[in-house]
C-alpha positions as CSV (number, residue, x, y, z in Angstrom):
1,X,1.4,5.5,2.7
2,X,2.7,4.9,-0.9
3,X,2.0,7.4,-3.1
4,X,2.7,5.2,-5.9
5,X,2.7,1.6,-6.7
6,X,5.9,0.1,-7.9
7,X,6.2,-2.8,-10.2
8,X,6.5,-6.1,-8.3
9,X,9.0,-8.0,-10.2
10,X,11.5,-7.3,-13.0
11,X,10.8,-8.1,-16.6
12,X,14.2,-9.6,-17.1
13,X,13.7,-12.1,-14.2
14,X,10.2,-13.0,-15.4
15,X,11.4,-13.7,-18.9
16,X,13.0,-16.9,-17.5
17,X,9.5,-18.2,-17.0
18,X,8.8,-17.8,-20.7
19,X,12.0,-19.2,-22.1
20,X,14.0,-22.4,-22.2
21,X,17.7,-22.8,-22.4
22,X,19.3,-23.6,-25.8
23,X,22.5,-25.4,-24.8
24,X,24.2,-24.9,-28.2
25,X,23.7,-21.1,-28.3
26,X,24.1,-20.8,-24.5
27,X,21.2,-18.3,-24.5
28,X,17.4,-18.2,-23.8
29,X,15.2,-19.2,-26.8
30,X,11.4,-18.7,-26.7
31,X,9.8,-21.8,-28.2
32,X,6.1,-20.6,-28.2
33,X,4.0,-19.9,-31.2
34,X,2.8,-16.5,-30.0
35,X,4.5,-13.4,-29.0
36,X,4.2,-14.5,-25.3
37,X,2.3,-11.7,-23.8
38,X,1.6,-12.0,-20.0
39,X,1.4,-10.3,-16.7
40,X,4.5,-10.8,-14.6
41,X,2.5,-11.5,-11.5
42,X,-1.1,-12.1,-10.7
43,X,-1.7,-9.6,-7.9
44,X,-0.8,-6.0,-7.0
45,X,-1.8,-3.5,-4.3
46,X,-2.0,0.2,-4.7
47,X,-2.5,2.6,-1.8
48,X,-3.2,6.3,-2.3
49,X,-3.3,9.1,0.2
50,X,-6.6,10.9,0.7
51,X,-5.6,13.6,-1.9
52,X,-3.0,14.2,-4.5
53,X,-3.2,11.0,-6.5
54,X,-4.1,10.3,-10.2
55,X,-3.5,6.7,-11.0
56,X,-1.0,3.9,-11.4
57,X,0.7,1.7,-14.0
58,X,0.5,-2.1,-14.5
59,X,3.3,-3.8,-16.3
60,X,2.8,-6.3,-19.1
61,X,5.6,-8.2,-20.7
62,X,6.2,-10.3,-23.9
63,X,8.8,-12.7,-25.2
64,X,8.9,-11.7,-28.9
65,X,9.3,-8.0,-29.6
66,X,10.0,-7.8,-33.4
67,X,6.8,-6.0,-34.3
68,X,4.5,-3.4,-32.8
69,X,1.4,-5.0,-31.3
70,X,-2.0,-4.2,-29.7
71,X,-3.3,-6.7,-27.2
72,X,-7.0,-6.6,-26.1
73,X,-7.6,-5.9,-22.4
74,X,-10.8,-6.2,-20.4
75,X,-11.6,-5.2,-16.8
76,X,-14.2,-6.0,-14.1
77,X,-14.4,-6.0,-10.4
78,X,-13.5,-9.2,-8.5
79,X,-17.2,-9.9,-7.8
80,X,-18.0,-9.7,-11.5
81,X,-19.6,-6.3,-11.5
82,X,-18.7,-3.5,-13.8
83,X,-15.8,-1.2,-13.1
84,X,-17.0,2.0,-11.5
85,X,-16.7,5.2,-13.5
86,X,-14.1,6.6,-11.1
87,X,-11.7,3.9,-12.3
88,X,-10.7,4.2,-16.0
89,X,-8.9,1.3,-17.7
90,X,-7.8,1.3,-21.4
91,X,-9.2,-1.5,-23.7
92,X,-5.9,-2.6,-25.0
93,X,-2.1,-2.8,-24.3
94,X,0.2,-1.3,-26.9
95,X,3.7,-2.5,-27.6
96,X,6.1,-0.6,-29.8
97,X,8.4,-2.6,-32.1
98,X,11.4,-3.8,-30.1
99,X,9.7,-3.4,-26.7
100,X,9.5,-6.3,-24.3
101,X,7.4,-4.4,-21.8
102,X,4.4,-2.1,-21.9
103,X,2.5,-0.2,-19.2
104,X,-1.2,0.0,-18.7
105,X,-2.1,3.3,-17.1
106,X,-5.2,3.0,-14.8
107,X,-6.7,6.4,-13.9
108,X,-8.3,6.6,-10.5
109,X,-10.7,9.4,-9.5
110,X,-12.8,10.1,-6.5
111,X,-13.1,6.6,-5.0
112,X,-14.5,6.2,-1.5
113,X,-11.9,6.6,1.2
114,X,-11.2,3.5,3.4
115,X,-12.7,1.0,0.9
116,X,-10.8,-1.7,-1.0
117,X,-11.6,-1.8,-4.7
118,X,-10.5,-5.2,-6.2
119,X,-10.0,-4.6,-9.9
120,X,-9.4,-7.6,-12.3
121,X,-7.6,-7.1,-15.5
122,X,-7.7,-9.8,-18.2
123,X,-5.4,-10.1,-21.3
124,X,-6.5,-11.6,-24.6
125,X,-5.5,-15.2,-25.1
126,X,-4.5,-14.9,-28.7
127,X,-1.0,-13.6,-28.0
128,X,-0.3,-15.5,-24.8
129,X,2.1,-18.4,-24.0
130,X,0.8,-21.6,-22.6
131,X,1.9,-20.7,-19.0
132,X,0.7,-17.1,-19.2
133,X,-0.7,-15.1,-16.3
134,X,-3.7,-13.7,-18.1
135,X,-5.5,-12.2,-15.1
136,X,-4.3,-9.8,-12.5
137,X,-6.2,-8.7,-9.4
138,X,-5.3,-5.2,-8.2
139,X,-6.4,-4.0,-4.8
140,X,-6.9,-0.2,-4.8
141,X,-7.2,1.7,-1.6
142,X,-7.6,5.4,-0.8
143,X,-6.8,6.6,2.7
144,X,-9.5,8.3,4.8
145,X,-9.7,12.1,4.9
146,X,-9.1,13.6,8.3
147,X,-10.2,16.7,10.1
148,X,-8.4,18.3,13.1
149,X,-10.2,18.1,16.4
150,X,-7.7,20.1,18.4
151,X,-4.5,19.6,20.4
152,X,-4.0,16.7,22.6
153,X,-1.1,15.6,24.9
154,X,1.1,12.6,24.0
155,X,3.2,10.9,26.7
156,X,6.0,8.5,25.7
157,X,8.0,6.1,27.8
158,X,10.1,4.9,24.8
159,X,11.6,8.4,24.2
160,X,12.0,9.2,27.8
161,X,13.7,12.2,29.3
162,X,17.3,12.0,30.4
163,X,16.3,11.1,33.9
164,X,14.2,8.2,32.6
165,X,10.9,9.8,33.3
166,X,8.1,9.9,30.6
167,X,8.2,12.7,28.2
168,X,5.0,14.6,27.4
169,X,4.3,17.1,24.6
170,X,1.4,18.6,22.7
171,X,0.3,17.0,19.4
172,X,-2.4,17.8,16.8
173,X,-5.1,15.1,16.8
174,X,-7.3,14.4,13.8
175,X,-10.3,12.2,13.3
176,X,-11.3,10.4,10.1
177,X,-14.3,12.0,8.4
178,X,-15.7,8.7,7.1
179,X,-14.8,6.6,10.2
180,X,-14.9,8.5,13.6
181,X,-13.3,5.5,15.3
182,X,-10.0,6.4,13.7
183,X,-7.7,9.0,15.4
184,X,-4.5,10.3,14.0
185,X,-1.8,11.9,16.1
186,X,0.3,14.2,13.9
187,X,4.2,14.0,13.9
188,X,4.4,12.2,17.2
189,X,8.0,11.1,17.1
190,X,9.1,12.8,13.9
191,X,7.7,15.3,11.4
192,X,6.1,13.4,8.5
193,X,5.3,10.3,10.6
194,X,1.8,10.2,12.1
195,X,0.3,7.5,14.3
196,X,-3.2,6.1,13.7
197,X,-5.3,4.6,16.5
198,X,-8.3,2.4,15.8
199,X,-11.0,2.4,18.5
200,X,-13.1,-0.8,18.5
201,X,-16.8,-1.2,18.2
202,X,-17.1,-1.4,22.0
203,X,-15.7,2.1,22.3
204,X,-13.0,1.0,24.6
205,X,-10.5,-1.3,23.0
206,X,-7.8,0.3,20.8
207,X,-5.4,-1.1,18.2
208,X,-2.4,0.3,16.4
209,X,-1.7,-1.5,13.1
210,X,2.0,-1.8,12.2
211,X,3.1,1.6,10.8
212,X,6.2,3.6,10.4
213,X,6.8,5.9,13.4
214,X,10.2,7.5,12.6
215,X,12.9,7.4,10.0
216,X,15.7,6.0,12.2
217,X,16.5,4.8,15.7
218,X,20.2,4.5,16.6
219,X,21.2,3.9,13.0
220,X,18.9,0.9,12.5
221,X,16.7,2.6,10.0
222,X,13.0,3.1,9.9
223,X,11.2,2.2,13.1
224,X,7.7,0.7,13.2
225,X,5.1,0.5,16.0
226,X,2.2,-1.8,16.6
227,X,0.2,-2.7,19.6
228,X,-3.1,-2.6,21.6
229,X,-4.7,-0.8,24.5
230,X,-7.7,1.0,25.8
231,X,-9.6,4.3,25.6
232,X,-10.9,5.4,29.0
233,X,-12.0,8.9,30.0
234,X,-10.6,10.5,26.9
235,X,-7.2,8.9,27.3
236,X,-5.8,6.3,24.9
237,X,-3.3,4.1,26.5
238,X,-1.4,1.6,24.4
239,X,1.4,-0.9,24.7
240,X,3.5,-0.4,21.6
241,X,6.3,-2.6,20.3
242,X,9.0,-0.7,18.5
243,X,10.8,-2.6,15.8
244,X,13.4,-2.1,13.1
245,X,14.9,-4.4,10.5
246,X,17.3,-5.9,13.1
247,X,14.5,-6.8,15.5
248,X,12.3,-5.4,18.3
249,X,13.2,-3.2,21.2
250,X,12.2,-4.7,24.6
251,X,10.3,-4.2,26.7
252,X,7.3,-2.7,24.9
253,X,6.6,0.9,25.7
254,X,3.5,2.3,27.4
255,X,2.3,5.4,25.4
256,X,-0.7,7.6,26.1
257,X,-2.6,10.1,24.1
258,X,-4.9,12.5,25.9
259,X,-7.6,13.4,23.3
260,X,-8.8,16.9,22.9
261,X,-12.2,17.6,24.5
262,X,-13.8,17.6,21.0
263,X,-12.7,14.0,20.4
264,X,-14.1,12.6,23.7
265,X,-17.6,11.2,23.3
């Protein structure tokens, strides 16, 4: 999970949208009548861990930077409702003289884990160019909190023993406090990389959304897993596809997680 959101797009690249080329001077010349204030893109996603977060920044750019400026900013949720008190948004964007970019800092408090908050920010029109991106929708997500339910047994066929037989080892298993259908196996293939299993409403089907499983496989970089399976008699059995930037490993691997007794309903 990202602890922080990074700006999606560079100010320098976006400035091309706000300028036209002056053939005589062989350089970009902004031809608008305002200072050309705009968002660089119209959407952004921010994912926080369950704890240890504070907020994030949103970039605003302008084409004319001669003077300091304050641009009005309003905020609402995507359904038109008021922004909850847990999310604090400033009422303006401040540019210093000479600055082409400014950052809006959004403070995020104790939002509900596992819920998507769609925040809409709107810039004032007075300082915008004709083709401005005046609205930006930001999806804010906080991960669930988890509690340990004991030690289970994980069996992998992907990382088999030298003789080719499956490898089994103990793993800590956690369950989401707000959604008991979510199980997290801790540090399955590598420390710092947990695997989350989602049990369906039928109590039997299991899915594993694409997620990082380890930092490297054979020099190919970060490996990801995704797949589906079942939960029967306290054992999660899934067929997982392991993939890296160069492609997927075949065939898919059959992996199992024996849940602790406390996690078996």
